[in-house]
VOPAGU-2260 file (C-alpha; in pm, 1 decimal, decimal comma):
REM VOPAGU-2260
SITE   aa  ch    i         X         Y         Z
SITE  UNK   A    0     684,1    -758,7    1421,5
SITE  UNK   A    1     347,2    -707,1    1251,3
SITE  UNK   A    2     309,6    -372,4    1079,2
SITE  UNK   A    3      29,4    -128,1    1142,1
SITE  UNK   A    4    -200,9    -201,0     848,5
SITE  UNK   A    5    -201,2      25,4     547,3
SITE  UNK   A    6    -549,4     138,8     444,8
SITE  UNK   A    7    -731,7    -105,0     219,8
SITE  UNK   A    8    -819,3      -6,4    -135,1
SITE  UNK   A    9   -1153,2     167,8    -146,1
SITE  UNK   A   10   -1355,9     440,4    -311,6
SITE  UNK   A   11   -1470,9     721,1     -83,4
SITE  UNK   A   12   -1814,5     881,1     -90,9
SITE  UNK   A   13   -1670,8    1187,8    -267,2
SITE  UNK   A   14   -1526,6     973,7    -547,3
SITE  UNK   A   15   -1166,5     989,7    -427,9
SITE  UNK   A   16    -982,1     657,5    -431,5
SITE  UNK   A   17    -745,9     493,1    -185,2
SITE  UNK   A   18    -499,2     313,7    -412,5
SITE  UNK   A   19    -226,3      66,5    -317,5
SITE  UNK   A   20      80,6      94,0    -541,3
SITE  UNK   A   21     368,1    -156,6    -539,5
SITE  UNK   A   22     706,6     -99,6    -705,3
SITE  UNK   A   23     916,4    -413,4    -754,8
SITE  UNK   A   24    1231,9    -509,6    -947,6
SITE  UNK   A   25    1174,1    -876,4   -1038,1
SITE  UNK   A   26    1513,8    -951,1   -1201,5
SITE  UNK   A   27    1357,4   -1099,5   -1515,4
SITE  UNK   A   28    1177,2   -1358,8   -1298,8
SITE  UNK   A   29    1500,9   -1557,4   -1267,7
SITE  UNK   A   30    1442,7   -1638,1    -900,6
SITE  UNK   A   31    1158,5   -1805,0    -709,3
SITE  UNK   A   32     849,5   -1701,2    -905,1
SITE  UNK   A   33     611,8   -1864,0    -656,1
SITE  UNK   A   34     762,5   -1656,7    -374,1
SITE  UNK   A   35     738,4   -1349,0    -596,9
SITE  UNK   A   36     368,2   -1407,3    -656,7
SITE  UNK   A   37     304,1   -1464,6    -286,5
SITE  UNK   A   38     466,3   -1132,5    -199,0
SITE  UNK   A   39     268,0    -942,5    -460,9
SITE  UNK   A   40     -63,5   -1102,6    -359,9
SITE  UNK   A   41      -3,5   -1032,0       9,9
SITE  UNK   A   42      51,8    -663,0     -69,9
SITE  UNK   A   43    -294,7    -649,6    -236,1
SITE  UNK   A   44    -193,7    -380,6    -486,4
SITE  UNK   A   45    -415,8    -200,4    -733,2
SITE  UNK   A   46    -111,3    -112,6    -943,9
SITE  UNK   A   47     228,2    -282,3    -970,4
SITE  UNK   A   48     521,1     -90,9   -1118,7
SITE  UNK   A   49     758,1    -368,0   -1228,5
SITE  UNK   A   50    1121,1    -330,2   -1331,1
SITE  UNK   A   51    1336,0    -586,5   -1513,2
SITE  UNK   A   52    1038,3    -773,0   -1652,0
SITE  UNK   A   53    1136,3   -1047,3   -1900,0
SITE  UNK   A   54    1239,2    -888,0   -2232,8
SITE  UNK   A   55    1340,1   -1173,4   -2458,4
SITE  UNK   A   56    1206,6   -1515,1   -2566,3
SITE  UNK   A   57     830,7   -1545,3   -2495,6
SITE  UNK   A   58     837,4   -1239,1   -2273,9
SITE  UNK   A   59     464,5   -1175,8   -2315,9
SITE  UNK   A   60     386,9   -1523,4   -2181,5
SITE  UNK   A   61     613,2   -1461,4   -1883,0
SITE  UNK   A   62     441,7   -1129,0   -1809,0
SITE  UNK   A   63     100,1   -1292,4   -1837,6
SITE  UNK   A   64     211,9   -1572,1   -1606,0
SITE  UNK   A   65     329,3   -1319,7   -1344,4
SITE  UNK   A   66       0,1   -1131,4   -1367,3
SITE  UNK   A   67    -209,8   -1446,3   -1346,9
SITE  UNK   A   68     -19,7   -1586,6   -1047,0
SITE  UNK   A   69     -54,7   -1249,8    -871,5
SITE  UNK   A   70    -430,7   -1218,5    -941,9
SITE  UNK   A   71    -365,5    -915,3   -1163,8
SITE  UNK   A   72    -375,6    -811,9   -1530,6
SITE  UNK   A   73    -103,5    -689,1   -1764,1
SITE  UNK   A   74    -154,7    -317,9   -1826,1
SITE  UNK   A   75     146,3    -201,4   -2028,6
SITE  UNK   A   76     518,2    -240,1   -2090,1
SITE  UNK   A   77     765,1    -526,3   -2089,0
SITE  UNK   A   78    1011,9    -565,5   -2376,0
SITE  UNK   A   79     844,7    -277,2   -2561,9
SITE  UNK   A   80     950,2     -46,6   -2275,9
SITE  UNK   A   81    1295,0    -212,3   -2234,0
SITE  UNK   A   82    1193,6    -378,7   -1907,3
SITE  UNK   A   83     944,9    -167,5   -1708,2
SITE  UNK   A   84     600,2    -329,2   -1687,4
SITE  UNK   A   85     266,5    -226,5   -1536,3
SITE  UNK   A   86      16,2    -466,3   -1377,1
SITE  UNK   A   87    -323,5    -369,7   -1241,2
SITE  UNK   A   88    -622,5    -505,8   -1053,8
SITE  UNK   A   89    -976,0    -510,5   -1188,9
SITE  UNK   A   90   -1037,3    -180,2   -1007,5
SITE  UNK   A   91    -845,2       3,7   -1279,3
SITE  UNK   A   92   -1030,7     121,9   -1585,3
SITE  UNK   A   93    -774,5     177,6   -1859,1
SITE  UNK   A   94    -793,2     505,1   -2049,3
SITE  UNK   A   95    -470,6     467,8   -2247,5
SITE  UNK   A   96    -121,5     317,3   -2235,5
SITE  UNK   A   97     211,9     410,4   -2393,4
SITE  UNK   A   98     553,8     246,3   -2385,8
SITE  UNK   A   99     841,1     492,2   -2419,9
SITE  UNK   A  100    1197,9     409,3   -2524,0
SITE  UNK   A  101    1458,2     657,5   -2400,3
SITE  UNK   A  102    1762,0     780,8   -2593,6
SITE  UNK   A  103    2036,9     522,3   -2579,9
SITE  UNK   A  104    2395,6     595,7   -2484,6
SITE  UNK   A  105    2630,5     375,9   -2691,8
SITE  UNK   A  106    2756,3      86,0   -2486,0
SITE  UNK   A  107    2486,7     119,6   -2220,1
SITE  UNK   A  108    2163,5     -71,5   -2167,2
SITE  UNK   A  109    1850,9      64,9   -2339,7
SITE  UNK   A  110    1600,0     211,9   -2093,2
SITE  UNK   A  111    1233,8     303,5   -2115,2
SITE  UNK   A  112     913,7     391,2   -1932,8
SITE  UNK   A  113     589,2     193,5   -1912,8
SITE  UNK   A  114     305,1     443,6   -1876,3
SITE  UNK   A  115     -71,5     446,5   -1851,4
SITE  UNK   A  116    -365,9     661,8   -1753,2
SITE  UNK   A  117    -627,1     479,3   -1547,7
SITE  UNK   A  118    -948,4     557,0   -1364,0
SITE  UNK   A  119   -1007,1     408,2   -1020,6
SITE  UNK   A  120   -1330,3     504,9    -851,3
SITE  UNK   A  121   -1380,3     870,4    -936,0
SITE  UNK   A  122   -1006,1     934,9    -962,8
SITE  UNK   A  123    -798,5     969,1   -1278,6
SITE  UNK   A  124    -434,7     874,1   -1236,9
SITE  UNK   A  125    -121,5     872,9   -1452,0
SITE  UNK   A  126     114,5     581,5   -1383,3
SITE  UNK   A  127     480,6     536,6   -1478,7
SITE  UNK   A  128     730,9     258,0   -1408,5
SITE  UNK   A  129    1101,4     325,2   -1459,6
SITE  UNK   A  130    1443,8     167,7   -1421,7
SITE  UNK   A  131    1708,7     439,4   -1440,1
SITE  UNK   A  132    2063,5     405,0   -1565,8
SITE  UNK   A  133    2363,5     286,7   -1369,2
SITE  UNK   A  134    2559,8     574,0   -1525,4
SITE  UNK   A  135    2531,6     900,0   -1330,4
SITE  UNK   A  136    2492,4    1153,5   -1612,9
SITE  UNK   A  137    2252,2     936,6   -1811,4
SITE  UNK   A  138    2050,9     866,5   -1495,1
SITE  UNK   A  139    2010,0    1238,9   -1426,3
SITE  UNK   A  140    1900,1    1300,9   -1784,9
SITE  UNK   A  141    1646,0    1019,0   -1752,1
SITE  UNK   A  142    1507,8    1174,0   -1433,2
SITE  UNK   A  143    1443,4    1493,7   -1631,2
SITE  UNK   A  144    1274,4    1291,0   -1906,2
SITE  UNK   A  145    1055,8    1122,1   -1645,1
SITE  UNK   A  146     933,4    1458,0   -1516,7
SITE  UNK   A  147     870,3    1573,7   -1874,2
SITE  UNK   A  148     673,3    1257,6   -1947,3
SITE  UNK   A  149     452,4    1302,0   -1639,9
SITE  UNK   A  150     384,5    1662,6   -1737,6
SITE  UNK   A  151     291,0    1553,3   -2091,2
SITE  UNK   A  152      39,5    1291,4   -1976,1
SITE  UNK   A  153    -233,1    1551,3   -1930,9
SITE  UNK   A  154    -337,6    1440,6   -1582,8
SITE  UNK   A  155    -355,7    1635,5   -1259,3
SITE  UNK   A  156    -247,8    1338,5   -1046,2
SITE  UNK   A  157      20,3    1081,8   -1119,8
SITE  UNK   A  158     237,9     822,2    -950,9
SITE  UNK   A  159     583,5     711,3   -1066,0
SITE  UNK   A  160     819,5     457,6    -922,6
SITE  UNK   A  161    1090,0     210,0    -980,7
SITE  UNK   A  162    1452,3     116,0    -941,4
SITE  UNK   A  163    1638,4     447,4    -951,8
SITE  UNK   A  164    1990,1     307,3    -913,7
SITE  UNK   A  165    2037,5     611,6    -691,1
SITE  UNK   A  166    2005,8     694,0    -321,9
SITE  UNK   A  167    1805,7     983,6    -171,0
SITE  UNK   A  168    2115,5    1205,9    -156,7
SITE  UNK   A  169    2196,1    1140,3    -524,5
SITE  UNK   A  170    2131,0    1393,9    -798,1
SITE  UNK   A  171    1869,5    1192,8    -988,8
SITE  UNK   A  172    1675,6    1097,8    -675,8
SITE  UNK   A  173    1679,6    1458,9    -555,6
SITE  UNK   A  174    1572,9    1582,4    -899,9
SITE  UNK   A  175    1259,1    1368,6    -876,4
SITE  UNK   A  176    1193,4    1444,7    -510,0
SITE  UNK   A  177    1188,6    1818,5    -581,0
SITE  UNK   A  178     861,8    1853,4    -775,8
SITE  UNK   A  179     725,8    1515,1    -661,6
SITE  UNK   A  180     652,4    1367,9    -319,9
SITE  UNK   A  181     896,8    1095,9    -212,3
SITE  UNK   A  182     626,0     882,1     -56,5
SITE  UNK   A  183     855,0     705,4     191,1
SITE  UNK   A  184     987,0    1038,5     322,5
SITE  UNK   A  185     635,7    1186,0     349,1
SITE  UNK   A  186     471,0     895,7     536,2
SITE  UNK   A  187     721,0     631,7     653,3
SITE  UNK   A  188     579,4     283,0     702,2
SITE  UNK   A  189     750,0     -54,6     709,7
SITE  UNK   A  190    1114,9     -85,0     618,1
SITE  UNK   A  191    1331,3     174,8     448,4
SITE  UNK   A  192    1623,5       5,0     269,3
SITE  UNK   A  193    1559,2    -195,1     -47,2
SITE  UNK   A  194    1886,9    -343,8    -171,7
SITE  UNK   A  195    2012,1    -614,3    -142,7
SITE  UNK   A  196    1747,2    -828,4      33,7
SITE  UNK   A  197    1964,9   -1038,8     271,2
SITE  UNK   A  198    2122,0    -730,6     434,2
SITE  UNK   A  199    1979,5    -417,6     270,1
SITE  UNK   A  200    2215,0    -120,1     278,6
SITE  UNK   A  201    2062,9     127,3      32,4
SITE  UNK   A  202    1726,3     277,2     -60,5
SITE  UNK   A  203    1739,2     277,3    -440,5
SITE  UNK   A  204    1373,6     185,0    -507,6
SITE  UNK   A  205    1099,5     442,9    -453,5
SITE  UNK   A  206     744,7     554,5    -523,0
SITE  UNK   A  207     674,0     920,1    -602,0
SITE  UNK   A  208     342,7    1104,6    -622,9
SITE  UNK   A  209     244,0    1441,8    -760,7
SITE  UNK   A  210     129,7    1716,6    -521,6
SITE  UNK   A  211    -236,9    1685,1    -431,8
SITE  UNK   A  212    -218,9    1310,8    -369,0
SITE  UNK   A  213    -231,9    1225,3       1,5
SITE  UNK   A  214      35,6     973,7     100,0
SITE  UNK   A  215    -104,2     744,3     370,9
SITE  UNK   A  216     205,2     526,0     413,3
SITE  UNK   A  217     498,7     390,7     215,0
SITE  UNK   A  218     785,6     147,6     266,2
SITE  UNK   A  219     914,1    -204,8     238,8
SITE  UNK   A  220     640,4    -447,7     355,0
SITE  UNK   A  221     868,6    -628,6     598,0
SITE  UNK   A  222     641,9    -771,2     866,6
SITE  UNK   A  223     325,0    -741,3     661,2
SITE  UNK   A  224      99,4   -1041,0     726,1
SITE  UNK   A  225     146,6   -1290,6     445,8
SITE  UNK   A  226     488,8   -1154,3     346,5
SITE  UNK   A  227     759,9   -1377,5     490,9
SITE  UNK   A  228    1128,5   -1293,2     515,7
SITE  UNK   A  229    1206,4   -1614,5     328,6
SITE  UNK   A  230     984,7   -1509,8      37,3
SITE  UNK   A  231    1135,7   -1161,0      23,6
SITE  UNK   A  232    1484,4   -1309,1       1,6
SITE  UNK   A  233    1388,8   -1575,9    -252,2
SITE  UNK   A  234    1168,3   -1371,1    -486,5
SITE  UNK   A  235    1429,7   -1139,9    -644,5
SITE  UNK   A  236    1733,1    -925,3    -563,8
SITE  UNK   A  237    1538,9    -613,4    -454,4
SITE  UNK   A  238    1284,9    -555,2    -180,6
SITE  UNK   A  239     948,4    -413,7    -290,1
SITE  UNK   A  240     808,9     -73,7    -197,9
SITE  UNK   A  241     437,5     -51,9    -113,9
SITE  UNK   A  242     247,2     277,2     -89,1
SITE  UNK   A  243    -110,6     363,6       1,5
SITE  UNK   A  244    -230,5     685,5    -161,5
SITE  UNK   A  245    -555,4     882,1    -155,9
SITE  UNK   A  246    -615,8    1024,1    -502,9
SITE  UNK   A  247    -875,7    1304,2    -531,3
SITE  UNK   A  248   -1173,0    1257,0    -758,7
SITE  UNK   A  249   -1131,3    1396,9   -1107,6
SITE  UNK   A  250   -1286,3    1738,7   -1158,0
């Protein structure tokens, strides 16, 4: 089944911007990287919020290779953010970037945020990619830190997304969906469940937007022209989440 198209990226006459945002756990690019690039290109994103980007030997070259094969640029993150990475199209003018390492619980994996402030058209937008903990209490604390980080970015409008390791009824997911818009819940489009790709059973990947951003559609791009089921299964162990957002012009 072919999906109803999401709006294309564009700048409106009033300076507001329609922005396509993709969140994608790429499992350190250990799978079919050509399929991964095909999926990303077919989604035509302005911003890609990556989780589990390569973090070790020659990780910068791997990130650059992913960006180049996807017709995008590296914006921020990678090993310096403990895995989250941001990619962007040439539409994005970069105001600033910051990689944030979160407090580490002994015995657990180090986590972080890749963040940036960009201008697209007349809009100014904060961006954050995250990969929250597998441990419940740490995950909830990280959700609080995510909200604090967005508030500290000094922007009216922001988008955050990633692999939450939590479902919509979980405490961390609900903590984020309180002050933020869960884009899939606001404007369902495409598929819902994101993990695992062969027979997805859970929605643990999400895109959130601050109030004031209009959500035009959000979901797994299953059925999107150019995105094949074979590529989705081969690319990595999560399904991507694609959102189209209308961001008001900066005042």
